[in-house]
Residue frames as a rotation matrix with the C-alpha (Angstrom) as fourth column:
MET 1
0.221 -0.730 0.646 69.13
0.872 -0.149 -0.467 95.49
0.437 0.667 0.604 93.93
LYS 2
0.457 -0.016 0.889 68.69
-0.152 -0.987 0.060 98.87
0.876 -0.163 -0.454 95.60
GLU 3
0.967 -0.100 0.233 69.59
-0.218 0.143 0.966 97.29
-0.130 -0.985 0.116 98.95
GLN 4
0.545 -0.813 0.205 72.77
0.806 0.575 0.137 95.81
-0.230 0.091 0.969 97.47
LEU 5
0.143 -0.489 0.860 73.81
0.569 -0.671 -0.476 99.14
0.810 0.558 0.183 95.95
PHE 6
0.747 0.195 0.636 73.14
-0.353 -0.694 0.627 100.88
0.564 -0.693 -0.450 99.26
LEU 7
0.902 -0.410 0.137 75.36
0.088 0.483 0.871 98.41
-0.424 -0.774 0.471 101.10
ALA 8
0.389 -0.790 0.473 78.08
0.909 0.245 -0.338 98.55
0.151 0.562 0.813 98.45
ASP 9
0.359 -0.214 0.909 78.30
0.081 -0.963 -0.259 102.31
0.930 0.166 -0.328 98.90
LEU 10
0.862 0.042 0.505 78.57
-0.476 -0.275 0.835 101.94
0.174 -0.961 -0.216 102.66
LEU 11
0.832 -0.517 0.204 81.31
0.329 0.755 0.568 99.32
-0.447 -0.405 0.798 102.45
ILE 12
0.562 -0.695 0.448 83.73
0.283 -0.347 -0.894 101.55
0.777 0.630 0.002 100.56
LYS 13
0.059 -0.617 -0.785 86.74
0.987 0.152 -0.045 101.99
0.147 -0.772 0.618 102.81
PRO 14
0.846 0.215 -0.487 87.01
0.354 -0.910 0.214 105.36
-0.398 -0.353 -0.847 104.57
ALA 15
0.758 -0.593 0.272 89.47
-0.047 -0.466 -0.884 107.79
0.651 0.657 -0.381 103.00
PRO 16
0.347 -0.689 -0.637 92.94
0.878 0.477 -0.037 107.15
0.329 -0.546 0.770 104.46
ASN 17
0.527 -0.377 0.762 94.53
-0.347 -0.913 -0.213 109.66
0.776 -0.152 -0.612 106.79
ILE 18
-0.535 -0.839 -0.105 97.13
-0.216 0.256 -0.942 109.50
0.817 -0.481 -0.318 109.54
ASP 19
-0.542 0.342 0.767 94.50
-0.840 -0.217 -0.497 109.77
-0.004 -0.914 0.405 112.29
ASN 20
0.554 0.808 0.201 92.47
-0.807 0.581 -0.108 106.75
-0.204 -0.103 0.974 111.13
PHE 21
0.068 -0.617 -0.784 95.54
-0.377 0.712 -0.592 104.54
0.924 0.336 -0.184 110.80
VAL 22
0.965 0.244 0.101 95.47
-0.194 0.395 0.898 102.02
0.179 -0.886 0.429 113.65
VAL 23
0.404 -0.905 0.134 98.93
-0.893 -0.422 -0.158 102.41
0.199 -0.056 -0.978 115.14
GLY 24
0.940 -0.092 -0.327 99.61
0.142 0.981 0.133 99.04
0.309 -0.172 0.935 116.78
ASN 25
0.491 -0.841 -0.225 103.41
0.621 0.158 0.768 98.69
-0.611 -0.517 0.600 116.97
ASN 26
0.021 -0.444 0.896 104.04
0.946 -0.280 -0.161 101.47
0.322 0.851 0.414 114.45
GLU 27
0.679 0.311 -0.665 104.25
0.613 -0.738 0.280 104.43
-0.404 -0.598 -0.692 116.83
GLU 28
-0.183 -0.868 -0.461 107.58
0.354 -0.496 0.793 105.73
-0.917 -0.018 0.398 115.52
VAL 29
-0.798 -0.123 0.590 106.61
0.602 -0.104 0.792 105.86
-0.036 0.987 0.157 111.87
CYS 30
0.276 0.948 0.157 103.21
0.912 -0.310 0.267 107.41
0.302 0.069 -0.951 112.70
SER 31
0.516 -0.150 -0.843 104.94
0.496 -0.751 0.437 110.13
-0.698 -0.643 -0.313 114.69
LEU 32
-0.589 -0.808 -0.019 107.35
0.398 -0.310 0.864 110.80
-0.704 0.501 0.504 111.82
PHE 33
-0.614 0.354 0.705 104.62
0.745 -0.037 0.667 111.12
0.262 0.935 -0.241 109.21
LYS 34
0.514 0.788 -0.338 102.63
0.854 -0.508 0.113 113.56
-0.083 -0.346 -0.934 111.32
ASN 35
0.732 -0.371 -0.572 105.60
-0.210 -0.921 0.330 115.93
-0.648 -0.121 -0.752 111.04
LEU 36
0.574 -0.489 0.657 107.28
0.759 0.619 -0.202 114.82
-0.309 0.614 0.726 107.84
PRO 37
0.145 -0.589 -0.795 110.36
0.043 -0.799 0.600 116.98
-0.988 -0.121 -0.091 107.18
LEU 38
0.902 0.114 -0.416 111.04
-0.372 -0.283 -0.884 118.45
-0.219 0.952 -0.213 103.76
GLY 39
0.228 -0.870 -0.436 113.83
-0.913 -0.035 -0.406 116.79
0.338 0.491 -0.803 101.80
GLN 40
-0.180 -0.260 0.949 113.49
-0.706 0.706 0.060 113.43
-0.685 -0.659 -0.311 103.53
SER 41
-0.215 0.136 -0.967 113.66
-0.741 0.622 0.253 110.06
0.636 0.771 -0.033 101.79
ILE 42
-0.265 0.235 0.935 111.76
-0.791 0.502 -0.350 107.19
-0.552 -0.832 0.053 103.42
TYR 43
-0.508 0.151 -0.848 111.35
-0.526 0.725 0.445 103.58
0.682 0.672 -0.289 102.40
LEU 44
-0.101 0.593 0.799 108.45
-0.918 0.255 -0.305 101.67
-0.384 -0.764 0.518 103.98
TRP 45
-0.556 -0.037 -0.830 108.24
-0.521 0.794 0.313 97.93
0.648 0.607 -0.461 103.72
GLY 46
-0.585 0.426 0.690 105.86
-0.545 0.424 -0.724 95.30
-0.600 -0.800 -0.016 105.00
GLU 47
-0.854 0.277 0.441 103.57
0.448 0.822 0.351 92.56
-0.265 0.498 -0.826 103.83
ALA 48
-0.649 0.685 0.330 100.34
0.067 -0.381 0.922 93.23
0.758 0.621 0.202 101.97
GLY 49
0.380 0.897 -0.227 97.73
0.441 0.040 0.897 94.70
0.813 -0.441 -0.380 104.31
SER 50
-0.172 -0.530 -0.831 100.23
0.984 -0.058 -0.167 96.31
0.040 -0.846 0.531 106.68
GLY 51
0.594 0.547 -0.590 99.12
0.597 -0.791 -0.132 99.82
-0.539 -0.274 -0.797 105.69
LYS 52
-0.489 -0.872 0.016 101.77
0.648 -0.351 0.676 101.02
-0.584 0.341 0.737 103.21
THR 53
-0.530 0.350 0.772 99.29
0.668 -0.389 0.635 102.38
0.523 0.852 -0.028 100.67
HIS 54
0.575 0.741 -0.347 97.23
0.785 -0.381 0.489 103.88
0.230 -0.554 -0.800 103.49
PHE 55
0.173 -0.599 -0.782 100.25
0.616 -0.553 0.561 105.90
-0.768 -0.579 0.274 104.61
LEU 56
-0.775 -0.513 0.369 101.07
0.595 -0.397 0.698 107.13
-0.212 0.761 0.613 101.13
LYS 57
-0.208 0.777 0.594 97.52
0.659 -0.338 0.672 108.29
0.723 0.532 -0.441 100.44
ALA 58
0.622 0.384 -0.682 97.37
0.779 -0.394 0.488 109.89
-0.081 -0.835 -0.544 103.88
LEU 59
-0.214 -0.815 -0.538 100.41
0.591 -0.547 0.593 111.96
-0.778 -0.191 0.598 102.88
SER 60
-0.272 0.147 0.951 98.69
0.932 -0.208 0.298 113.28
0.241 0.967 -0.080 99.76
THR 61
-0.124 0.198 -0.972 98.49
0.358 -0.905 -0.230 117.06
-0.925 -0.377 0.041 99.54
PRO 62
0.856 0.470 -0.214 97.73
-0.003 -0.409 -0.913 119.41
-0.517 0.782 -0.348 96.63
THR 63
0.416 -0.773 -0.480 101.45
-0.909 -0.378 -0.178 119.38
-0.044 0.510 -0.859 95.82
ALA 64
-0.216 -0.482 0.849 101.95
-0.447 0.822 0.353 115.63
-0.868 -0.303 -0.393 96.22
ILE 65
0.045 0.178 -0.983 102.27
-0.963 0.271 0.005 113.20
0.267 0.946 0.183 93.30
PHE 66
0.142 0.108 0.984 101.17
-0.577 0.817 -0.006 109.59
-0.804 -0.567 0.178 93.83
PHE 67
-0.071 -0.227 -0.971 102.58
-0.941 0.338 -0.010 106.80
0.330 0.913 -0.238 91.66
ASN 68
0.311 -0.051 0.949 102.32
-0.375 0.911 0.172 103.03
-0.873 -0.409 0.264 91.47
HIS 69
-0.583 -0.643 0.497 103.40
0.166 0.505 0.847 100.55
-0.796 0.576 -0.187 88.81
GLN 70
0.108 0.722 0.683 100.37
0.902 0.217 -0.373 101.44
-0.417 0.656 -0.628 86.72
ASN 71
0.916 0.340 0.212 101.04
0.399 -0.825 -0.401 105.16
0.039 0.452 -0.891 86.28
PHE 72
0.376 -0.856 -0.355 104.77
-0.080 -0.412 0.908 105.58
-0.923 -0.313 -0.223 86.94
PRO 73
0.718 -0.054 -0.694 106.46
-0.683 -0.248 -0.687 106.47
-0.135 0.967 -0.215 83.63
SER 74
0.620 -0.527 0.581 108.70
0.374 0.850 0.372 104.01
-0.689 -0.014 0.724 81.83
ASN 75
0.303 -0.495 0.815 110.24
0.873 -0.198 -0.445 106.51
0.382 0.846 0.372 79.43
HIS 76
-0.434 -0.563 -0.703 112.52
0.819 -0.571 -0.048 109.37
-0.375 -0.597 0.710 80.48
LEU 77
-0.830 0.172 0.530 110.61
0.232 -0.759 0.609 111.66
0.507 0.628 0.590 78.12
ASN 78
0.196 0.975 0.106 107.60
0.104 -0.128 0.986 111.28
0.975 -0.182 -0.127 80.43
ALA 79
-0.399 -0.416 -0.817 109.54
0.834 0.207 -0.512 111.66
0.382 -0.885 0.265 83.68
PRO 80
0.648 0.743 -0.166 107.79
0.741 -0.564 0.364 114.05
0.177 -0.359 -0.916 86.09
ILE 81
-0.243 -0.626 0.741 109.09
0.218 -0.780 -0.587 117.58
0.945 0.019 0.326 86.53
ILE 82
0.224 0.286 -0.932 109.42
0.911 0.278 0.305 117.96
0.346 -0.917 -0.198 90.28
SER 83
0.308 -0.035 0.951 108.95
-0.099 -0.995 -0.005 121.35
0.946 -0.092 -0.310 91.89
LYS 84
-0.795 -0.595 0.116 110.34
-0.132 -0.016 -0.991 122.23
0.592 -0.803 -0.066 95.29
ASN 85
-0.655 0.470 0.592 108.36
-0.706 -0.100 -0.701 121.17
-0.270 -0.877 0.397 98.37
THR 86
0.163 0.720 -0.674 106.73
-0.844 0.456 0.283 118.37
0.511 0.523 0.682 96.39
ARG 87
-0.138 -0.132 0.981 106.03
-0.649 0.760 0.011 114.98
-0.748 -0.636 -0.191 97.97
ILE 88
-0.186 0.029 -0.982 106.70
-0.852 0.493 0.176 112.12
0.490 0.869 -0.067 95.57
LEU 89
-0.054 0.319 0.946 104.79
-0.765 0.596 -0.245 109.06
-0.642 -0.737 0.212 96.82
ILE 90
-0.203 -0.156 -0.967 105.62
-0.865 0.491 0.103 105.76
0.458 0.857 -0.235 95.10
ASP 91
0.280 0.475 0.834 103.78
-0.822 0.568 -0.048 102.56
-0.496 -0.672 0.550 95.98
ASP 92
0.727 0.131 0.674 104.77
-0.014 0.984 -0.176 98.90
-0.687 0.118 0.717 95.42
VAL 93
0.260 -0.724 -0.639 108.18
-0.912 -0.402 0.084 99.39
-0.318 0.561 -0.764 93.83
HIS 94
-0.487 -0.448 0.750 108.58
-0.277 0.893 0.354 95.59
-0.828 -0.035 -0.559 93.69
LEU 95
0.322 0.691 0.647 106.06
0.515 0.446 -0.732 95.61
-0.795 0.569 -0.212 90.81
PHE 96
0.465 -0.163 -0.870 108.05
-0.530 -0.839 -0.126 98.08
-0.710 0.519 -0.476 88.69
SER 97
0.952 -0.181 0.245 109.27
0.305 0.540 -0.784 97.10
0.010 0.822 0.570 85.25
PRO 98
0.079 -0.996 -0.051 113.01
0.953 0.060 0.296 97.36
-0.292 -0.072 0.954 84.45
GLU 99
-0.279 -0.144 0.949 112.33
0.635 -0.769 0.070 100.62
0.720 0.623 0.306 82.58
GLN 100
0.694 0.586 0.418 110.45
0.033 -0.606 0.794 102.06
0.719 -0.538 -0.440 85.55
GLN 101
0.733 -0.504 -0.456 113.26
0.631 0.254 0.733 101.00
-0.254 -0.825 0.504 87.87
THR 102
-0.255 -0.852 0.457 115.70
0.946 -0.318 -0.065 102.96
0.201 0.416 0.887 85.75
LEU 103
-0.012 0.319 0.948 113.62
0.188 -0.930 0.315 106.12
0.982 0.182 -0.049 86.06
LEU 104
0.938 0.341 -0.058 113.24
0.101 -0.110 0.989 105.61
0.331 -0.934 -0.137 89.81
PHE 105
0.292 -0.926 -0.240 117.00
0.942 0.234 0.242 105.15
-0.168 -0.297 0.940 90.09
ASN 106
-0.435 -0.428 0.792 117.43
0.645 -0.762 -0.058 108.53
0.628 0.485 0.608 88.36
LEU 107
0.465 0.704 0.537 114.82
0.038 -0.621 0.783 110.06
0.885 -0.343 -0.315 90.66
TYR 108
0.826 -0.250 -0.505 116.80
0.556 0.220 0.801 108.98
-0.089 -0.943 0.321 93.73
ASN 109
-0.233 -0.959 0.162 119.90
0.972 -0.235 0.010 110.58
0.028 0.160 0.987 92.25
GLU 110
-0.219 0.244 0.945 117.96
0.277 -0.913 0.300 113.80
0.936 0.327 0.132 91.74
TRP 111
0.842 0.536 -0.054 116.65
0.167 -0.163 0.972 113.64
0.513 -0.828 -0.227 95.32
GLN 112
0.431 -0.764 -0.479 120.21
0.879 0.237 0.413 113.20
-0.202 -0.600 0.774 96.61
ALA 113
-0.480 -0.666 0.571 121.45
0.801 -0.598 -0.025 116.22
0.359 0.445 0.820 94.64
ARG 114
-0.250 0.493 0.833 118.60
0.024 -0.857 0.514 118.46
0.968 0.149 0.203 95.83
LYS 115
0.249 0.552 -0.796 117.90
0.729 0.435 0.529 117.30
0.638 -0.712 -0.294 99.40
LEU 116
-0.090 -0.343 -0.935 119.84
0.896 -0.439 0.075 120.15
-0.436 -0.831 0.347 101.07
GLN 117
-0.907 -0.242 0.344 118.95
0.397 -0.764 0.509 122.78
0.140 0.598 0.789 98.49
GLU 118
-0.719 0.662 -0.210 116.09
-0.465 -0.683 -0.563 125.26
-0.517 -0.307 0.799 98.36
ASP 119
-0.098 0.697 -0.711 114.38
-0.962 0.118 0.248 123.13
0.256 0.708 0.659 95.71
ALA 120
-0.937 -0.287 0.199 114.40
-0.341 0.879 -0.334 119.96
-0.079 -0.381 -0.921 97.84
PHE 121
0.057 0.963 -0.265 111.55
-0.814 0.198 0.546 117.48
0.578 0.185 0.795 97.58
THR 122
-0.236 -0.016 0.972 110.38
-0.808 0.559 -0.187 114.56
-0.540 -0.829 -0.144 99.72
LEU 123
-0.238 0.066 -0.969 110.46
-0.734 0.641 0.224 110.99
0.636 0.765 -0.104 98.46
VAL 124
-0.234 0.247 0.940 108.46
-0.761 0.556 -0.335 108.16
-0.605 -0.794 0.058 100.07
VAL 125
-0.244 0.024 -0.969 108.61
-0.791 0.574 0.213 104.68
0.561 0.819 -0.121 98.50
THR 126
0.198 0.348 0.916 107.03
-0.825 0.564 -0.035 101.39
-0.529 -0.749 0.399 99.56
GLY 127
-0.193 -0.218 -0.957 107.75
-0.719 0.695 -0.014 97.74
0.668 0.685 -0.291 98.86
GLU 128
0.752 0.614 -0.240 107.11
-0.347 0.678 0.648 94.29
0.560 -0.404 0.723 100.31
HIS 129
0.671 -0.584 -0.456 110.66
0.702 0.698 0.140 93.53
0.236 -0.414 0.879 101.52
PRO 130
0.512 -0.611 -0.604 113.71
0.185 -0.608 0.772 95.21
-0.839 -0.507 -0.198 103.07
PRO 131
0.571 -0.245 -0.783 115.86
-0.717 -0.614 -0.331 97.01
-0.400 0.750 -0.527 100.48
LEU 132
-0.421 -0.891 -0.170 118.54
-0.869 0.342 0.358 94.34
-0.261 0.298 -0.918 100.10
GLN 133
-0.611 0.262 0.746 115.94
0.139 0.964 -0.226 91.58
-0.779 -0.034 -0.626 99.67
MET 134
0.369 0.785 -0.498 114.09
-0.385 -0.359 -0.851 93.30
-0.846 0.506 0.169 96.85
GLN 135
-0.041 -0.308 0.951 114.18
0.707 0.663 0.245 91.55
-0.706 0.682 0.190 93.47
ILE 136
0.968 0.248 -0.038 115.10
0.163 -0.738 -0.655 94.72
-0.190 0.628 -0.755 91.57
ARG 137
0.513 -0.830 0.219 118.28
0.268 -0.088 -0.960 96.15
0.815 0.551 0.177 90.04
GLU 138
0.146 -0.523 -0.840 121.09
0.954 0.299 -0.021 96.26
0.262 -0.798 0.543 92.57
ASP 139
-0.818 -0.518 0.250 121.86
0.450 -0.847 -0.284 99.98
0.359 -0.120 0.926 92.37
LEU 140
-0.155 0.843 0.515 118.20
-0.348 -0.534 0.770 100.78
0.925 -0.060 0.376 93.03
ARG 141
0.531 0.268 -0.804 118.19
0.559 0.602 0.570 98.42
0.637 -0.752 0.170 96.04
ASN 142
-0.417 -0.786 -0.456 121.04
0.891 -0.254 -0.377 100.48
0.180 -0.564 0.806 97.48
ARG 143
-0.820 0.084 0.567 119.21
-0.006 -0.990 0.139 103.72
0.573 0.111 0.812 96.92
LEU 144
0.284 0.947 -0.150 116.11
0.125 0.119 0.985 102.51
0.951 -0.298 -0.085 98.74
GLY 145
0.491 -0.167 -0.855 118.30
0.856 0.279 0.436 102.51
0.165 -0.946 0.280 101.84
TRP 146
-0.389 -0.680 0.621 119.72
0.546 -0.713 -0.439 106.00
0.742 0.169 0.649 101.32
GLY 147
-0.270 0.372 0.888 117.19
-0.577 -0.801 0.161 107.60
0.771 -0.469 0.431 103.65
LEU 148
-0.475 0.209 0.855 115.12
-0.810 0.275 -0.517 106.27
-0.343 -0.938 0.039 106.54
VAL 149
-0.533 0.301 -0.791 113.85
-0.317 0.795 0.517 102.69
0.784 0.526 -0.329 106.38
TYR 150
-0.507 0.456 0.732 110.88
-0.803 0.059 -0.593 101.45
-0.314 -0.888 0.336 108.39
GLN 151
-0.880 0.357 -0.313 109.04
0.196 0.873 0.446 98.17
0.433 0.331 -0.838 108.57
LEU 152
-0.286 0.869 0.404 105.28
-0.894 -0.394 0.213 98.46
0.344 -0.300 0.890 109.05
GLN 153
-0.983 -0.061 0.176 104.10
-0.142 0.855 -0.500 95.82
-0.120 -0.516 -0.848 111.49
MET 154
-0.429 0.876 -0.220 100.82
0.069 0.274 0.959 94.03
0.901 0.396 -0.178 110.88
LEU 155
-0.190 0.486 0.853 98.14
-0.937 -0.348 -0.011 94.54
0.292 -0.802 0.522 113.50
ASN 156
-0.980 -0.021 -0.196 97.52
0.037 0.957 -0.287 91.56
0.194 -0.289 -0.938 115.73
ASP 157
-0.291 0.948 -0.127 94.00
0.598 0.283 0.750 90.41
0.747 0.142 -0.649 116.57
GLU 158
-0.025 0.272 -0.962 93.98
0.967 -0.238 -0.093 92.23
-0.254 -0.932 -0.257 119.89
ASP 159
-0.822 -0.311 -0.477 94.93
0.188 -0.939 0.289 95.54
-0.538 0.147 0.830 118.21
CYS 160
-0.844 0.528 0.096 92.16
0.028 -0.135 0.990 95.09
0.536 0.839 0.099 115.63
LYS 161
-0.086 0.848 -0.523 89.55
0.843 0.341 0.415 94.20
0.530 -0.405 -0.745 118.24
ASN 162
-0.253 -0.071 -0.965 90.50
0.776 -0.610 -0.159 97.17
-0.578 -0.789 0.209 120.40
ALA 163
-0.965 -0.146 -0.218 90.36
-0.008 -0.814 0.581 99.49
-0.262 0.562 0.784 117.40
LEU 164
-0.607 0.795 0.012 86.96
0.221 0.153 0.963 98.21
0.764 0.587 -0.269 116.31
ASN 165
0.008 0.574 -0.819 85.60
0.986 0.132 0.102 98.42
0.167 -0.808 -0.565 119.86
GLN 166
-0.545 -0.292 -0.786 86.91
0.509 -0.860 -0.033 101.97
-0.666 -0.418 0.617 120.18
ARG 167
-0.979 0.203 0.023 85.35
-0.090 -0.530 0.843 103.00
0.183 0.824 0.537 116.86
ALA 168
-0.282 0.925 -0.254 82.02
0.579 0.375 0.723 101.48
0.765 0.057 -0.642 117.90
SER 169
-0.065 0.204 -0.977 82.14
0.967 -0.231 -0.112 103.28
-0.248 -0.951 -0.182 121.23
GLU 170
-0.837 -0.329 -0.438 82.98
0.235 -0.938 0.256 106.62
-0.495 0.111 0.862 119.61
LYS 171
-0.854 0.512 -0.091 80.00
-0.290 -0.324 0.901 106.30
0.431 0.796 0.425 117.26
GLY 172
-0.433 0.709 0.557 77.59
-0.811 -0.036 -0.584 104.93
-0.394 -0.705 0.590 119.87
ILE 173
0.080 0.409 -0.909 77.20
-0.756 0.619 0.212 101.60
0.650 0.670 0.359 118.05
PRO 174
0.381 0.094 0.920 76.29
-0.816 0.502 0.287 98.72
-0.435 -0.860 0.268 120.41
LEU 175
0.202 -0.426 -0.882 78.70
-0.655 0.611 -0.445 95.89
0.728 0.668 -0.155 119.63
SER 176
0.838 0.184 0.514 78.45
-0.527 0.520 0.672 92.81
-0.144 -0.834 0.532 121.83
PRO 177
-0.161 -0.934 0.318 81.47
-0.754 0.324 0.571 90.56
-0.636 -0.148 -0.757 122.52
GLU 178
0.052 0.248 0.967 79.70
0.280 0.926 -0.252 87.76
-0.959 0.284 -0.021 120.61
VAL 179
0.947 0.301 0.111 79.28
0.203 -0.296 -0.933 89.87
-0.249 0.906 -0.341 117.47
LEU 180
0.531 -0.822 -0.206 82.87
-0.824 -0.557 0.101 91.12
-0.198 0.116 -0.973 117.73
GLN 181
-0.247 -0.639 0.728 84.21
-0.426 0.747 0.511 87.58
-0.870 -0.184 -0.457 118.02
TRP 182
0.448 0.474 0.758 82.14
0.472 0.595 -0.651 86.42
-0.760 0.649 0.043 115.04
ILE 183
0.947 -0.125 -0.297 83.54
-0.299 -0.683 -0.666 89.25
-0.120 0.720 -0.684 112.93
PHE 184
0.154 -0.988 -0.017 87.11
-0.968 -0.155 0.198 88.26
-0.198 -0.014 -0.980 113.78
THR 185
-0.161 -0.152 0.975 86.41
-0.119 0.984 0.134 84.60
-0.980 -0.094 -0.176 113.13
TYR 186
0.178 0.422 0.889 84.83
0.731 0.548 -0.406 84.94
-0.658 0.722 -0.211 109.70
CYS 187
0.973 0.232 0.004 85.72
0.182 -0.751 -0.635 88.37
-0.144 0.618 -0.773 108.21
PRO 188
0.361 -0.882 0.303 88.94
0.597 -0.031 -0.802 89.67
0.717 0.470 0.515 106.63
ARG 189
0.322 -0.330 -0.887 91.44
0.888 -0.220 0.404 91.34
-0.328 -0.918 0.222 109.00
ASP 190
-0.505 -0.389 0.770 91.66
0.661 -0.749 0.055 94.53
0.556 0.536 0.635 106.94
ILE 191
-0.591 0.258 -0.764 90.92
0.687 -0.335 -0.644 97.19
-0.423 -0.906 0.021 109.57
ARG 192
-0.824 0.327 -0.462 89.55
-0.435 -0.888 0.148 99.77
-0.362 0.323 0.874 107.15
LEU 193
-0.592 0.650 -0.476 87.21
-0.195 0.458 0.867 97.17
0.782 0.606 -0.144 105.67
LEU 194
-0.451 0.403 -0.796 86.14
0.831 0.514 -0.210 96.27
0.325 -0.757 -0.567 109.19
PHE 195
-0.786 0.186 -0.590 85.47
0.164 -0.857 -0.488 99.95
-0.597 -0.480 0.643 109.95
GLY 196
-0.750 0.528 -0.400 83.32
-0.625 -0.365 0.690 100.09
0.218 0.767 0.604 106.81
LEU 197
-0.509 0.546 -0.665 81.52
0.315 0.837 0.447 96.93
0.801 0.018 -0.598 107.92
LEU 198
-0.668 0.224 -0.709 80.80
0.708 -0.102 -0.699 98.50
-0.229 -0.969 -0.091 111.30
GLU 199
-0.788 0.380 -0.484 79.26
-0.399 -0.914 -0.068 101.58
-0.468 0.139 0.873 109.66
SER 200
-0.634 0.546 -0.547 77.23
-0.476 0.282 0.833 99.33
0.609 0.789 0.081 107.35
LEU 201
-0.601 0.371 -0.708 76.02
0.604 0.791 -0.099 97.15
0.523 -0.487 -0.699 110.18
ASP 202
-0.749 0.309 -0.586 74.82
0.343 -0.577 -0.742 100.17
-0.567 -0.756 0.326 112.13
ALA 203
-0.669 0.498 -0.552 72.96
-0.708 -0.652 0.271 101.59
-0.225 0.572 0.789 109.12
TYR 204
-0.627 0.412 -0.661 71.53
-0.196 0.738 0.646 98.18
0.754 0.534 -0.382 108.23
ALA 205
-0.714 0.346 -0.609 70.24
0.697 0.441 -0.566 97.69
0.073 -0.828 -0.556 111.78
LEU 206
-0.696 0.461 -0.551 68.52
-0.129 -0.835 -0.535 101.06
-0.706 -0.302 0.641 111.64
ARG 207
-0.604 0.460 -0.650 66.91
-0.776 -0.154 0.612 100.27
0.181 0.875 0.450 108.28
GLN 208
-0.486 0.390 -0.782 65.74
0.079 0.911 0.405 96.87
0.870 0.136 -0.473 109.49
GLN 209
0.131 0.480 0.867 64.74
-0.800 -0.465 0.378 98.28
0.585 -0.744 0.324 112.89
ARG 210
0.837 0.026 -0.547 66.58
0.202 0.914 0.353 95.42
0.509 -0.406 0.760 114.60
GLN 211
0.749 -0.633 0.193 69.31
-0.433 -0.248 0.866 95.12
-0.501 -0.733 -0.460 117.19
ILE 212
0.186 -0.784 -0.592 72.85
-0.883 0.131 -0.450 94.29
0.431 0.607 -0.668 116.10
THR 213
0.497 0.012 0.868 73.13
-0.501 0.820 0.275 90.51
-0.708 -0.572 0.414 116.45
ILE 214
-0.600 -0.735 0.315 74.99
-0.209 0.524 0.825 87.71
-0.772 0.430 -0.468 114.70
PRO 215
-0.085 0.613 0.785 71.91
0.806 0.506 -0.308 86.80
-0.586 0.607 -0.537 112.57
LEU 216
0.842 0.378 -0.384 71.62
0.131 -0.835 -0.535 90.44
-0.523 0.400 -0.753 111.47
LEU 217
0.052 -0.919 -0.391 75.34
-0.641 -0.331 0.692 90.53
-0.765 0.215 -0.607 110.61
LYS 218
-0.588 -0.230 0.775 74.99
0.290 0.835 0.468 87.32
-0.755 0.501 -0.424 108.59
SER 219
0.428 0.833 0.349 72.05
0.720 -0.080 -0.690 88.84
-0.547 0.547 -0.634 106.73
LEU 220
0.690 -0.254 -0.678 74.11
-0.376 -0.926 -0.036 91.92
-0.619 0.280 -0.734 105.87
LEU 221
-0.359 -0.933 -0.014 77.05
-0.543 0.197 0.816 89.86
-0.759 0.301 -0.577 104.59
GLN 222
-0.346 0.307 0.887 74.80
0.601 0.798 -0.043 87.55
-0.721 0.518 -0.461 102.60
SER 223
0.746 0.654 -0.127 73.27
0.371 -0.566 -0.736 90.60
-0.553 0.502 -0.665 100.91
ASN 224
0.748 -0.560 -0.356 76.77
-0.657 -0.701 -0.279 91.71
-0.093 0.443 -0.892 99.96
LYS 225
0.789 -0.397 0.468 78.58
0.160 0.869 0.468 88.39
-0.593 -0.295 0.749 99.65
ASP 226
0.698 -0.524 0.488 80.64
0.636 0.143 -0.758 89.37
0.327 0.840 0.433 96.61
LEU 227
0.662 -0.457 0.594 82.33
-0.436 -0.879 -0.191 92.19
0.610 -0.133 -0.782 98.54
PHE 228
0.423 -0.479 0.769 83.88
-0.829 0.138 0.542 89.71
-0.366 -0.867 -0.339 100.97
ASP 229
0.934 -0.104 0.341 84.71
0.203 0.941 -0.269 86.82
-0.293 0.321 0.901 98.65
ASP 230
0.492 -0.818 0.298 88.43
0.791 0.277 -0.545 86.28
0.363 0.503 0.784 97.97
LYS 231
0.789 -0.252 0.561 89.54
-0.350 -0.934 0.073 89.09
0.505 -0.254 -0.825 100.29
């Protein structure tokens, strides 16, 4: 049991930031978010696992407010009071209820009225599809396209392998081509989960006083099987 708890702690994904996002074909959006201008509105779309939530959480600052469908208000009486220089980060708008969509529609109108004023704020919203393909109210679809719109591209296998190899090299973790190939054959392609797996594998090898091999990797995953089921 102690071993399982130890591994569970290690397999928590590293905290998201811009620097640990694996860029792949997303150079332009990465560059933008490293120098995000005040008063900008951005809509990010892409399939699940493309990194939308990672980007939003990487943009979090003491003055940022993060919302998703679970905590975004559905009543105008609970609508957030937005100070100047605030970043409003809204994830998975495609999951919003009709009431939440109404409040977001109003928020876009407020952003439009303030974007060139001293009390401007930044609005970043994510969803699974381009604005006009979203199954939400039509006027909100239009507002998603008011600012910049970017598609986040999924990493291909080569990008993921290169990123994992680079991370292993940076940390001095010996990772053979055979172990790397096994990981990409049998493990989920979530790069942050794979980074966590790499850290776990290194720590597990040290605790077991064994080299990193496929049998050792299988032993680690078997000890923590529930963390990888249904991913």
